[in-house]
C-alpha positions as CSV (number, residue, x, y, z in Angstrom):
1,X,-123.7,-32.6,16.2
2,X,-123.5,-31.1,19.7
3,X,-127.2,-30.2,21.5
4,X,-127.3,-25.8,22.1
5,X,-127.5,-24.7,25.4
6,X,-130.5,-23.0,26.7
7,X,-131.5,-20.8,29.9
8,X,-134.1,-22.0,32.1
9,X,-136.5,-19.9,29.5
10,X,-135.5,-22.3,27.1
11,X,-133.9,-19.7,24.7
12,X,-130.9,-21.6,22.8
13,X,-127.5,-19.4,23.9
14,X,-124.7,-17.8,21.8
15,X,-121.2,-19.1,22.1
16,X,-119.7,-16.8,25.2
17,X,-123.3,-17.1,26.8
18,X,-124.3,-19.0,29.9
19,X,-126.6,-18.3,32.8
20,X,-125.5,-19.2,36.5
21,X,-126.6,-20.8,39.4
22,X,-128.6,-18.0,40.9
23,X,-130.3,-17.3,37.4
24,X,-128.2,-14.6,36.4
25,X,-126.0,-14.1,32.9
26,X,-122.7,-14.3,31.8
27,X,-120.9,-13.6,28.9
28,X,-116.7,-14.8,28.7
29,X,-115.2,-13.4,25.7
30,X,-111.3,-12.8,24.6
31,X,-109.8,-9.2,24.5
32,X,-107.3,-7.9,22.1
33,X,-104.4,-8.9,23.7
34,X,-105.7,-12.6,24.5
35,X,-106.9,-12.3,28.1
36,X,-110.0,-14.1,28.8
37,X,-112.7,-11.4,30.3
38,X,-116.4,-12.0,31.6
39,X,-119.6,-9.5,31.8
40,X,-122.8,-9.8,33.7
41,X,-126.1,-9.1,33.5
42,X,-129.6,-9.6,35.8
43,X,-130.8,-10.9,32.0
44,X,-130.2,-12.0,29.1
45,X,-131.1,-8.9,26.9
46,X,-128.9,-6.4,29.3
47,X,-126.3,-9.2,29.0
48,X,-126.5,-9.1,25.1
49,X,-126.1,-5.0,25.2
50,X,-123.0,-5.8,26.5
51,X,-122.2,-8.0,24.2
52,X,-122.6,-5.4,21.3
53,X,-121.1,-3.0,22.4
54,X,-118.0,-4.9,23.2
55,X,-118.2,-6.6,19.8
56,X,-118.5,-3.3,18.2
57,X,-115.3,-1.7,20.1
58,X,-113.1,-4.2,19.2
59,X,-114.4,-4.3,15.5
60,X,-113.8,-0.6,15.5
61,X,-110.3,-1.5,16.4
62,X,-109.6,-3.8,13.9
63,X,-111.1,-1.1,11.7
64,X,-109.4,1.6,13.2
65,X,-106.0,0.0,12.9
66,X,-107.1,-0.5,9.5
67,X,-108.4,3.0,8.6
68,X,-111.5,1.4,7.5
69,X,-113.4,4.1,10.3
70,X,-115.3,6.3,8.3
71,X,-114.5,9.9,9.5
72,X,-117.6,10.4,11.8
73,X,-115.8,7.3,13.7
74,X,-112.8,8.8,14.0
75,X,-114.1,12.5,15.2
76,X,-116.4,9.8,17.9
77,X,-112.8,8.5,18.9
78,X,-111.4,11.1,19.6
79,X,-114.0,13.0,20.8
80,X,-114.5,10.6,23.8
81,X,-110.7,10.8,24.5
82,X,-111.6,14.8,25.6
83,X,-112.3,13.9,29.6
84,X,-112.7,16.9,32.1
85,X,-112.7,19.7,29.0
86,X,-114.7,23.1,29.4
87,X,-118.3,22.8,28.6
88,X,-118.7,25.2,25.6
89,X,-115.3,23.1,24.4
90,X,-118.3,20.5,24.6
91,X,-120.7,22.5,22.7
92,X,-118.2,23.1,19.8
93,X,-117.4,19.5,19.4
94,X,-121.1,18.5,19.4
95,X,-121.4,21.0,16.9
96,X,-119.0,19.8,15.0
97,X,-119.8,16.3,15.1
98,X,-123.3,17.4,13.8
99,X,-122.2,18.9,11.1
100,X,-119.9,16.7,9.3
101,X,-122.7,14.1,10.0
102,X,-124.4,15.8,7.5
103,X,-121.7,15.7,4.9
104,X,-121.5,13.2,3.0
105,X,-117.6,13.6,3.8
106,X,-118.5,12.1,7.2
107,X,-119.0,8.9,5.4
108,X,-116.0,8.9,3.8
109,X,-113.5,5.9,5.0
110,X,-110.1,7.8,6.8
111,X,-107.6,5.9,4.6
112,X,-109.1,7.3,1.4
113,X,-109.1,10.9,2.2
114,X,-106.1,12.5,0.1
115,X,-105.0,16.7,0.6
116,X,-107.2,17.6,-2.1
117,X,-110.1,16.0,-0.9
118,X,-110.2,18.3,2.6
119,X,-109.4,21.3,0.3
120,X,-112.1,20.5,-1.7
121,X,-114.4,19.6,1.1
122,X,-113.7,22.5,2.9
123,X,-114.2,24.9,-0.2
124,X,-117.8,23.2,-0.6
125,X,-118.6,24.2,2.8
126,X,-117.6,27.5,1.8
127,X,-120.0,27.5,-1.2
128,X,-122.7,25.7,0.9
129,X,-122.9,29.3,2.6
130,X,-120.7,28.2,5.7
131,X,-119.2,30.9,7.1
132,X,-114.9,31.8,7.9
133,X,-115.6,31.4,11.4
134,X,-118.0,27.9,10.8
135,X,-115.0,26.6,8.6
136,X,-112.3,27.2,11.2
137,X,-114.0,25.4,13.6
138,X,-114.2,22.6,11.8
139,X,-110.7,21.8,10.3
140,X,-110.5,23.0,14.4
141,X,-111.3,19.7,15.6
142,X,-111.0,17.4,12.3
143,X,-107.7,17.9,11.9
144,X,-106.7,17.1,15.1
145,X,-108.4,13.8,15.0
146,X,-106.7,13.0,11.5
147,X,-103.4,13.9,13.5
148,X,-104.3,11.4,16.4
149,X,-104.6,8.7,13.4
150,X,-101.4,9.9,12.1
151,X,-99.5,9.5,14.8
152,X,-100.8,6.3,15.7
153,X,-99.5,5.0,12.3
154,X,-102.9,4.7,11.0
155,X,-102.6,6.9,8.5
156,X,-99.1,7.8,5.8
157,X,-100.1,11.7,6.6
158,X,-102.7,14.3,8.0
159,X,-104.3,15.7,4.7
160,X,-106.0,18.4,6.7
161,X,-102.4,19.8,7.1
162,X,-102.5,23.3,4.9
163,X,-103.3,26.6,5.6
164,X,-106.6,27.4,5.7
165,X,-106.4,31.0,4.2
166,X,-104.9,29.3,1.0
167,X,-107.6,27.3,0.5
168,X,-111.1,29.3,1.4
169,X,-111.2,32.6,1.6
170,X,-111.7,34.7,5.4
171,X,-115.1,36.6,4.6
172,X,-115.5,37.5,8.4
173,X,-115.9,40.7,9.2
174,X,-112.9,42.2,11.3
175,X,-114.2,43.7,14.5
176,X,-114.2,47.4,14.9
177,X,-113.6,49.4,17.4
178,X,-116.2,52.6,18.1
179,X,-114.8,56.3,17.7
180,X,-115.4,58.3,20.8
181,X,-118.3,60.1,19.1
182,X,-120.1,56.5,18.0
183,X,-119.8,55.9,21.9
184,X,-121.1,59.1,23.0
185,X,-123.8,59.2,20.9
186,X,-125.0,55.4,21.6
187,X,-124.2,56.0,25.3
188,X,-126.0,59.4,25.4
189,X,-129.4,57.6,23.6
190,X,-129.4,54.9,26.0
191,X,-129.5,57.4,29.3
192,X,-131.7,59.6,27.9
193,X,-133.9,57.0,26.5
194,X,-137.5,55.8,29.1
195,X,-136.6,52.0,28.5
196,X,-133.3,51.1,28.1
197,X,-131.8,54.1,30.7
198,X,-132.3,51.0,33.0
199,X,-130.0,49.3,31.2
200,X,-127.2,52.0,31.3
201,X,-125.4,50.8,34.2
202,X,-124.5,47.9,33.1
203,X,-123.6,49.5,29.4
204,X,-120.9,51.5,31.4
205,X,-119.5,48.9,33.5
206,X,-118.8,46.5,29.9
207,X,-117.4,49.6,28.5
208,X,-115.1,50.6,31.0
209,X,-114.1,47.4,32.6
210,X,-113.3,45.3,29.4
211,X,-114.5,42.7,30.9
212,X,-116.2,39.5,29.0
213,X,-120.2,39.6,28.8
214,X,-120.6,36.2,30.7
215,X,-118.0,37.9,33.7
216,X,-119.8,40.5,34.4
217,X,-123.1,38.8,34.4
218,X,-121.5,36.3,36.6
219,X,-120.2,39.3,39.0
220,X,-121.4,39.1,43.4
221,X,-121.6,41.6,45.7
222,X,-118.6,39.8,47.1
223,X,-116.3,40.7,43.7
224,X,-116.6,44.4,44.5
225,X,-113.8,45.9,46.6
226,X,-115.2,49.1,46.9
227,X,-112.8,50.6,49.2
228,X,-109.9,49.7,47.0
229,X,-111.6,50.8,44.2
230,X,-111.3,47.6,42.2
231,X,-113.3,44.1,41.3
232,X,-112.3,40.4,41.4
233,X,-112.6,38.4,38.6
234,X,-112.5,34.7,38.6
235,X,-115.1,33.0,37.0
236,X,-118.2,33.4,34.5
237,X,-121.7,32.9,34.5
238,X,-123.2,30.8,31.9
239,X,-126.9,29.3,31.0
240,X,-127.1,25.9,29.0
241,X,-129.8,25.7,26.5
242,X,-132.2,23.5,28.9
243,X,-132.1,26.5,31.1
244,X,-129.3,25.0,33.9
245,X,-127.0,27.6,34.9
246,X,-123.3,26.7,35.8
247,X,-120.6,28.5,36.9
248,X,-117.3,28.4,34.6
249,X,-113.6,28.8,35.5
250,X,-113.0,32.6,33.4
251,X,-111.5,31.6,29.5
252,X,-107.9,31.2,30.4
253,X,-106.3,30.5,33.6
254,X,-104.9,34.8,32.8
255,X,-108.6,35.5,32.9
256,X,-108.4,36.3,37.1
257,X,-107.5,39.6,38.1
258,X,-108.3,42.4,39.4
259,X,-109.7,44.7,37.0
260,X,-109.4,48.8,38.5
261,X,-112.7,51.0,39.1
262,X,-112.6,54.3,37.0
263,X,-115.4,57.1,38.5
264,X,-118.0,55.9,35.9
265,X,-117.8,52.0,37.1
266,X,-117.8,52.7,40.7
267,X,-121.0,55.0,40.2
268,X,-122.7,52.6,37.9
269,X,-122.2,49.8,40.5
270,X,-123.0,51.5,43.5
271,X,-126.2,52.4,41.0
272,X,-127.2,48.3,40.4
273,X,-126.7,47.3,43.7
274,X,-129.4,50.0,45.0
275,X,-131.7,49.6,42.4
276,X,-131.4,45.5,42.5
277,X,-134.7,43.9,43.6
278,X,-134.7,41.2,46.3
279,X,-135.5,38.2,44.3
280,X,-138.0,35.7,46.1
281,X,-135.2,33.3,46.5
282,X,-131.2,34.0,46.2
283,X,-129.7,32.2,43.6
284,X,-126.8,29.8,44.9
285,X,-124.9,28.7,42.1
286,X,-121.5,26.0,42.4
287,X,-121.0,28.2,45.4
288,X,-121.7,31.7,44.2
289,X,-124.4,33.9,45.3
290,X,-125.7,37.1,45.0
291,X,-125.2,37.8,41.8
292,X,-125.7,41.4,40.6
293,X,-127.5,41.4,37.3
294,X,-131.1,40.1,37.7
295,X,-133.7,39.8,35.2
296,X,-137.6,40.7,35.5
297,X,-138.5,37.3,37.1
298,X,-135.3,37.9,39.6
299,X,-133.1,35.0,37.5
300,X,-129.4,36.0,37.1
301,X,-128.5,37.4,33.6
302,X,-126.4,35.7,31.3
303,X,-124.9,36.7,28.1
304,X,-127.5,35.9,25.9
305,X,-129.8,39.0,28.2
306,X,-127.3,41.8,27.3
307,X,-127.0,41.1,23.7
308,X,-130.5,41.3,23.5
309,X,-130.2,44.5,25.1
310,X,-127.7,46.3,22.7
311,X,-129.2,44.4,20.1
312,X,-132.5,46.2,20.2
313,X,-131.6,49.6,21.7
314,X,-129.5,49.8,18.0
315,X,-132.7,48.6,16.7
316,X,-134.8,52.0,18.2
317,X,-132.4,53.6,17.6
318,X,-131.7,53.3,13.7
319,X,-135.3,54.2,13.8
320,X,-135.4,57.6,15.4
321,X,-132.2,58.3,13.9
322,X,-131.9,57.5,10.2
323,X,-129.7,59.8,9.1
324,X,-126.7,59.4,12.1
325,X,-125.8,55.9,11.3
326,X,-123.8,53.6,13.8
327,X,-122.2,50.2,13.6
328,X,-123.0,47.0,14.9
329,X,-122.6,47.4,18.7
330,X,-122.7,43.9,20.8
331,X,-121.4,43.3,24.2
332,X,-117.8,42.4,22.7
333,X,-117.2,45.5,20.1
334,X,-117.8,46.9,23.5
335,X,-114.7,44.9,25.1
336,X,-113.0,46.1,22.0
337,X,-113.5,49.8,22.5
338,X,-112.1,49.0,25.8
339,X,-109.1,47.5,24.7
340,X,-108.2,49.7,21.7
341,X,-108.9,52.9,23.9
342,X,-106.5,51.7,26.3
343,X,-103.6,50.9,23.3
344,X,-104.2,54.3,21.5
345,X,-104.1,56.2,25.3
346,X,-100.4,54.7,25.4
347,X,-100.7,52.1,27.9
348,X,-98.2,49.4,27.8
349,X,-99.1,45.8,26.1
350,X,-98.5,43.3,29.3
351,X,-100.8,45.9,31.0
352,X,-103.2,45.7,28.8
353,X,-102.7,42.0,28.8
354,X,-103.9,41.3,32.3
355,X,-106.7,43.5,32.5
356,X,-108.2,42.2,29.2
357,X,-107.6,38.6,30.7
358,X,-105.9,37.2,27.8
359,X,-103.5,33.9,28.1
360,X,-101.2,35.2,24.9
361,X,-100.2,38.6,24.5
362,X,-100.4,38.0,20.4
363,X,-104.5,38.6,21.2
364,X,-103.7,41.9,22.7
365,X,-101.5,42.8,20.0
366,X,-103.8,42.4,17.1
367,X,-106.0,45.6,18.9
368,X,-103.1,47.9,18.0
369,X,-103.6,47.3,14.0
370,X,-107.4,49.3,15.1
371,X,-104.8,52.0,16.8
372,X,-106.4,55.3,14.8
373,X,-104.4,57.7,12.3
374,X,-104.7,60.3,14.7
375,X,-102.7,58.3,17.6
376,X,-100.4,57.4,15.7
377,X,-99.2,61.1,13.8
378,X,-99.3,61.9,17.3
379,X,-97.2,59.5,18.4
380,X,-94.8,60.1,15.9
381,X,-94.7,63.8,16.3
382,X,-93.7,63.6,20.3
383,X,-90.7,61.4,18.6
384,X,-89.8,64.0,16.2
385,X,-89.7,66.5,19.1
386,X,-87.2,64.3,20.7
387,X,-85.4,64.0,17.6
388,X,-85.5,67.8,15.9
389,X,-83.2,69.7,18.4
390,X,-80.5,66.8,17.9
391,X,-80.9,67.0,14.1
392,X,-80.6,70.7,14.3
393,X,-77.2,71.0,16.3
394,X,-75.6,68.6,13.7
395,X,-77.2,71.1,10.5
396,X,-75.9,73.6,12.3
């Protein structure tokens, strides 16, 4: 029996390990293709960390090929391949991954998952109180992960290949645009309230441009062309949970666009600039500076700030006017209201799609489902006015 090799400190070395003349360590192994590989480390402890990672990866590869990995391990593999995605997408992946880790379903082997298992699990999520939008997000990550395994011949079929609405009830509330009366009531309250009137200009810009709230927060002085009365939108400002700011591209490539300034928006932006207090330091975030909206500490506002302004303003309104109820109003309700108003006013689909920054006209088209009866009746009457004379001639 041959003596076991040891390092200079007398520690027994594993198969493939050795200590070099310069006292560093190396590990030689064979990869899945049969090719010899070598890794190095200054200490034995660090070398063995690398060994464990290599062995785990190789074992995972073997298990994956046999469909012997768990749902969680499949998600880890799928997410690791998603490089260069937006930060918001990463957050979404992490949310789904952490949710699945809490589920027994996550620890099942993917080869054992049947279509009925997938359906029953999504039904369980809803029974546990998860909303339809959350379940949609979960399926939006899990389904392509299983699709990857299917396309690599690991699985005979994708168990999540079914219509979600056939399995889970869509209990999400439809986004409703404000009526003109509701808009007038709320904006008048904001304008006249001693506390919330300071946010009036910001609300006007949201309501009459249809911008996403993060796009408004990202607005800088350089993006405003008062001479041509237009706003250039090409990014949005976001803040991570650790309070780190970063600039992100618009939600879609179509998000880069000019938005005309109405008279109200023109006045509101001029007012915002005039009332903007000079901060102790002018923030520069990913090359952008001169952000229009600042909080009380001189820091750039983010979506959360405006969402809270809306939330607390509506709470105060409801307390003072319980006899005149208003629906839930958020920055996105304002965006939806703008889109609906433009559609009702007769703006063509392509122009509206451009202003909204939608990449898919189908998203814009969904707004037309909220067009009012009054507008539909008026449109029908206009059509009939042109048709009636012709009919009258024929009947005569």
